[in-house]
N, C-alpha and C positions, 0 to 999 in steps of 0.2 A: 369845673371842667366842662367843655362842650360835648355835645352829642352830634355825630355825623350820621345822616341818613342818606344812603346812596342807592338810587335805582339804576341798575346797570342793564343796558339793552345790547342786543347783538346775539351771537351764538355763545350763550353763557349757561345754558342748561344741558346737562349730559356730558360735560367736558371737564368736570372736576373743579368748577369755579368756586363752589361753596367751601370745599376742602382747602383750596388755595387761599381763600379769604381767611379761613380759620387758622391756617399755618402762619400767615403774615400777621394777623392780629395778636396771636400768642407770642410771636417773636418780639412784637413791639410792646407787650404788656398791657394791651387794651382789653376791653370787655365788650360784649355785644352778641349779635346773632346774624345768620344769613339764611334766607328763605327763598325758594323758588316761588314765583308768582304765576297765576294761571295764564297771563298774557305773554309768557316767555321771558320776562325779565327776572332778575334776581335783586331782592332787596337786602342790603347789607347795612346794619346799624352798628356803630361802634362809639364807645365813650372813653375819654382819656384826655391827656394833655394835647392841646391844639397842634403843637409841632409834630407829635407822633401821629395824630389823625391826618395831617397833611401828607406825611410820608406814606401812610396806609392808603390814602386816596390815590396817590400815584401808582401804587401797586394795583389797585382796583381798575384803574384806567388801562393798565397793561394786560392784566389777567394771566391765566396759565397758558401754556404753550398751545393747547388745542382750541382755546377760546378765540373769538373775534369780537372784541368790544367795539361797539359802534357809538356808544355814548354813555355818559354817566350824569344823571340828574342829581344834584346835591342840594340838601337842605341842612341847615344848622339849627340846633335847638339846645335847650338846657338839659344837662344830664339827668337821668332818672335813677341812677344807682345800680345799673346792671353789674352783675358779677359773673366772671367766666365768659365762655363763648359757646353758643349753641348753633347747631345746624338743623334746620327744619326741612 
């Protein structure tokens, strides 16, 4: 299974973006984490079936109601065996 690494820019800190990502990832049965970066972006990493990761990516591009997503930089890699979902 692949690993999705998404760097999300825009108004994504202080608007519940990481909690939104956690809710969506758990609904899809994926694993990973979300973390605020010092430059104002949010890094979201998820592992699971590619079809589910693509659905998750669409959610990330939309974001929660208060967010304004300006762009999502996506990288694909091999899974590392993450379990659960963590918010840092």
